[in-house]
N, C-alpha and C positions, 0 to 999 in steps of 0.2 A: 813442480815438484822440485824437492830437496834431490841432488844427486846423488847423494849418500841413501836415500830411501827409496830410489828406485830400483839399484839390484837386487833389494832383499825382496820386494814385489816382485819381481821378473824369475827370482829364484822358485817360487814355485811350478813354475813353468817345467823344470828340468825333473821333478819327479816323474813324469809319464814316461822321459826316454829310455830307462832300462826296459819297461814293458813294453814299449812301442818294437824296440830292438831285437826282444825273446819273439813278439808274434810275426814282425815280420820276415825274419830266420827261419822260424819254424812253418811258415807258410810258403814261403819260397822253397823251401827244402824238401817242403811235405809234395810240392808239383813235380818236383823232380824226381823222387825218389818213394819206393812202396814200402820200404822196412823202416820199421820204427828206429831202429839201431843206427841204419845209416841215417835216417831222416837227424836225428839227434847228433848224430856225429859233424854233419855240414851243418844244422842250425848253430852248431857251437863255432865252426869254422867261419861262416857270415857273422855274427856276432861279433866276435874279433876282428873282423876284416871292417865291419860299420864300427864299431868302438874307436878302433885305430884310425879310421879317415876321420871320424868326426872328432877324434881328439887334436888328429894334425890342424884341421882348419881353425879350433878353440886356439890352438898355442900361435897357429899364423897371426889370427887377429889380436893377441894378447901383444905378441911382438911389433904388430902394428900400431897397438895404440901406445905403446911406450917411445916410439921414435918422436923425436921433438917437430 
């Protein structure tokens, strides 16, 4: 396959990422708390943590690809 076309095809995988992060953070928070207000606050916190972690991994991998 042409290297330029490959990222375009692979970009479809990333559409599921926000839904997956939302579901994981909601389920994890719901296993720890009973009140919906606390569950939503904790789900938001876990979502931010996961996005930060995945963003750092993506940034590190991008920097590695730029190295000669």
